C-alpha positions, 0 to 999 in steps of 0.5 A: 731178437726182440725189441722193446721200448723203455717207457717209464716216465723217469727216462725222457724221452723213452729209447728203443733197445734191442735184445739178442740171445743167445750168443754162444761162446765155446770156451776150452775146459768149460763144461758147457759153452758160455751163453750171453745176452746182449741188450743195446740201444737201437742207435748210437756209436761209441757205446760203453759196455756193462758186463752184468753178473747175475746173483745166485738166487732161488729162481730157475731163470733169474740167475741166468742170461734170462734175468735182470731185464728191468735194469738191463733195458734201462741201462741200454736205453741210457746208452750202454751195451749190456752183456749178461753171461749165464754163469755155471752157478746158474740154477738152469745148469745146476743139475747137470753140473752138481758134481763139477769141480767148483760147484755150486758157486763156481767163484773162479769161473764166474770171474773168468766168464767176464774175461772170456767175454772181453777176449771175444768182444769182436765176435759178440759185436759182429754176431749181434745184428746192428751192433758191429762197429758201435762199441767203444772197447776202451769203456768197459764196466762191470756190474753185479747183483748179490753174489754177482756183486761179489764177482764184480768186486773180484774183477775190480781188484778185491782178493780172496783167500781160497777156502780149500787151499789157503791160496790168496787169489787175485782176479782183477781184470785191467780192461774193466775201468769202473764197477757198480756193486748192487747189494753185494756181500760185505766182509767176512770173518766172525761177523758171518754168523748166520745159517749160510755162513758155512755154506758160502765159505768163500765170503770169509776170505774177501779182502776189499783193501785191494779193490782199487778200480773206481766203483759205485756201491749200492746198498738198500737200507732195509737189506737185512741179510740175517742168513749171513750176518746180524750186523744189519743192512750196513754189511752191504756197504762194506765194499765202500768203507773197506776199499780205497778211493775213488769210490761212491756209496748210494744207499737206497731208502726202504730198499731190500735185497731186490733193490725194487725189482732189478732181477725180474718183472713181477718176480717172487724173489723181489720183496720190495717191488717198486718200479720207480726205485728201479728207474731211479737206480738206473738213472743214478748208476748210468750217470755214475758210469757216464761220468767215469767214462767221459771227462768233464761229465757231471751227470752223477752230480746232477742226478744225485742232486735231483734224486737224493735231495728235496722232499722225496729223496730215493736215497743218499749218496757219498763219495771218497 
């Protein structure tokens, strides 16, 4: 177990957090055990949970429980317990599972990993030192980046048409009360005309019209994913525009797919490294979730006024 202190000047005062890994959860029928990392504030009770789904990516370890420390630490400092699974799609497991059913994206398994975590939340709480009795099991959110954002959308109610069988699949998890989609893929169909369109056929059948759980969609206005589509950064705002209310959209100015570097410190995959952007994103997403979980809480409105107005706004926010 390691301890760190978040010292960015955008979070005041800095709050110490604890990170513990791996918590190993055997799952019947899963080809390898489910391993998770837990990051939590050192103090506090009644802590809400964020289930964090990693992206696919090209790095060996960012797409696993070892990634996303920049955002996970800041969320924990803001009072959340962050639980990060290593999905079967992780490059850390790629060679071992290359021929396993569902490879390479394991889209059903990714969503089911989160259900398994919620089924075993008591075990996780008892395993991590200093965490027992501190989690509020009724305040559960899911967050995900890139493909992880798409996984989060499924858990929030989006449907998918299985490209292999034509079956319409619903994987909504009712215990999840709110979500944060970070640079998630948008709609499918004919607009998917990049070289990755055929390789990631699961994206073609996504239906956001059934994504009923409240969520914040985060998109970078420079996140131009031409390997999927040529419609530009607006593609990543589709989960907001194509899903029913209540939803909010945060568009970060000058942000590319890494949103400033949420997946790792000094990571090659981050083309727009900006620690201040990551800190602002953590403040805004934390505020959104606190406002969802606490009736009468106005953190979201307050942080939007502080960070999306004035002479140097980090982005713009809208809601429906």
